[in-house]
C-alpha positions in Angstrom: 71.4 45.2 4.4 69.0 42.5 3.0 67.9 43.5 -0.4 71.0 45.7 -1.2 72.7 45.1 -4.6 76.1 43.9 -4.1 78.8 46.6 -4.8 80.7 46.1 -7.9 84.4 45.8 -7.3 86.2 49.0 -8.5 88.4 48.6 -11.6 92.2 48.7 -10.8 93.6 52.4 -11.0 95.6 53.1 -14.1 98.8 53.5 -12.0 98.3 50.0 -10.4 98.0 48.6 -14.1 101.0 50.1 -15.3 102.8 49.0 -12.1 101.8 45.4 -12.9 102.7 45.8 -16.6 106.3 47.2 -15.5 106.9 44.3 -13.1 105.9 41.7 -15.7 107.7 43.0 -18.5 110.7 43.6 -16.3 110.9 39.8 -15.2 110.5 38.7 -18.7 113.4 41.0 -19.9 115.7 39.7 -17.1 114.7 36.2 -17.8 115.6 36.4 -21.5 119.0 38.2 -20.6 120.0 35.6 -18.3 118.9 32.8 -20.5 121.3 34.0 -22.9 124.0 34.3 -20.6 124.1 38.3 -20.8 125.4 40.8 -18.3 123.1 44.0 -17.8 126.1 45.8 -19.7 125.7 43.6 -22.8 122.1 44.0 -23.1 122.3 47.8 -22.2 124.7 48.4 -25.0 123.1 46.4 -27.5 119.7 48.1 -26.7 121.5 51.6 -26.8 120.1 52.4 -23.3 122.0 53.1 -20.1 122.6 50.2 -17.6 120.8 52.3 -15.0 117.6 52.3 -17.1 117.8 48.6 -17.8 118.4 47.9 -14.0 115.1 49.8 -13.2 113.3 48.2 -15.8 114.0 44.8 -14.8 113.2 45.6 -11.2 109.8 47.0 -12.2 110.4 50.5 -11.2 110.2 51.9 -14.7 107.6 51.2 -17.4 109.4 51.8 -20.4 107.8 53.5 -23.3 107.2 51.4 -26.4 110.0 52.6 -28.3 112.4 51.5 -25.4 110.7 48.3 -25.3 111.2 47.9 -28.8 114.9 48.6 -28.5 115.0 45.6 -25.9 113.1 43.3 -28.3 115.3 44.0 -31.2 118.4 43.8 -29.2 117.2 40.2 -28.0 116.2 39.2 -31.6 112.5 39.0 -30.7 109.4 40.7 -32.0 107.4 42.8 -29.3 105.0 39.8 -29.1 107.7 37.6 -28.2 109.4 39.8 -25.8 106.2 39.9 -23.6 105.9 36.1 -23.8 103.0 35.7 -26.1 104.3 33.6 -29.2 102.7 30.2 -28.1 100.9 28.5 -31.2 97.1 27.7 -30.3 94.0 27.7 -32.9 92.2 29.8 -30.7 92.9 32.1 -27.6 90.9 34.5 -25.8 93.0 37.4 -24.6 91.2 39.6 -21.9 91.9 43.3 -22.0 93.2 43.0 -18.2 96.2 40.9 -19.7 97.4 43.3 -22.5 100.5 45.4 -22.0 100.0 49.2 -21.8 102.9 51.7 -22.7 102.2 55.4 -21.8 104.6 57.9 -22.8 104.9 60.4 -19.8 105.9 63.2 -22.2 103.2 63.0 -24.6 100.4 61.3 -23.0 100.1 58.8 -26.0 98.8 55.3 -24.8 99.8 52.2 -26.6 98.0 49.1 -25.9 100.0 46.2 -27.3 98.0 42.9 -28.3 100.3 40.2 -29.0 100.2 37.9 -31.9 100.9 34.2 -31.4 102.7 31.4 -33.3 105.6 32.2 -35.3 104.3 35.1 -37.2 106.4 38.3 -36.8 103.1 40.4 -36.2 102.4 42.9 -33.6 99.1 44.7 -33.1 98.8 47.9 -31.3 96.0 50.2 -30.3 97.2 54.0 -29.8 95.2 56.7 -28.2 96.6 60.2 -28.8 95.4 63.1 -26.7 94.4 66.2 -28.4 97.7 68.0 -29.9 99.9 65.1 -29.4 102.6 64.0 -31.5 104.9 60.7 -31.6 107.7 62.9 -32.7 110.1 61.4 -35.2 110.5 57.7 -35.3 113.7 56.2 -36.9 113.3 53.6 -39.9 113.1 50.0 -38.7 116.4 48.3 -39.3 114.5 45.3 -40.9 111.6 45.2 -43.4 108.4 46.2 -41.6 105.0 46.7 -43.5 102.7 48.8 -41.3 98.9 48.8 -41.7 96.9 51.6 -39.8 93.1 52.0 -39.3 91.8 55.1 -37.7 89.0 54.6 -35.3 88.5 58.2 -34.0 89.8 61.6 -34.8 92.3 62.6 -37.5 95.8 61.5 -37.7 98.4 62.9 -39.8 101.0 60.3 -40.7 104.3 61.8 -42.2 106.5 59.3 -44.1 109.7 61.1 -45.3 108.5 63.9 -47.7 104.8 62.5 -47.9 101.9 63.4 -45.6 98.7 61.7 -45.0 95.9 63.2 -43.5 93.5 60.1 -42.3 90.1 60.7 -40.8 87.8 58.2 -38.9 87.5 54.8 -41.0 90.6 55.8 -43.0 93.3 53.3 -43.7 96.9 53.3 -44.6 99.7 50.9 -45.7 103.4 51.7 -45.8 106.8 50.2 -45.4 108.6 51.7 -42.3 112.0 52.0 -44.0 111.9 55.9 -43.6 111.8 58.2 -40.8 108.0 58.7 -39.9 105.7 60.2 -37.2 102.1 60.4 -36.2 100.4 63.6 -35.3 97.0 64.1 -33.9 95.6 67.1 -35.9 92.0 66.9 -34.8 90.1 68.9 -32.3 89.9 66.0 -29.6 91.4 62.5 -28.9 92.4 60.5 -31.8 92.6 56.5 -31.8 93.9 54.0 -34.3 94.8 50.4 -34.9 98.1 49.6 -35.9 99.5 46.3 -37.3 103.2 45.8 -38.0 104.4 42.9 -39.9 108.3 42.3 -39.7 110.2 40.1 -42.2 113.2 38.5 -40.9 
């Protein structure tokens, strides 16, 4: 009807965004594997995952958790940013939120939004959203030296590094070297959110 305000297009459903991410990441992993002349067996063994899982990831049928994606990156000798194809050097580049890669752990509900770094820097930036009561579980130490910076945006996050524990509230920050087993727990009453910046040294 004349004079009516045009309807605003609906935002893509979360499942649709996840599916798009899965297909894009799967194509990228297959491209990198083939470029190296590796079979699926070779990459699966190097990444410590099953061939069946790798096959589903490459076909876009499975959106891996960030931990599994990091295994593929390490096996290929890349940072996470390089794995998703964002290592081009530019003076400035706008990255719309629709282009970021999101990983959702189905077991915990923890959502990790990866913002790729550019150029030759081995830097990964991730925004993590933790539902109330959720935990990352125990994470293994990195095989290479990785410095980690964490800034809490919302809620209360407990960071455990070996025998040391740090309770961080909104606005608190923490620096640590991820060379020991570590974990992140949401110990607040509601959702917790933080920004993590990992700087790897090769």
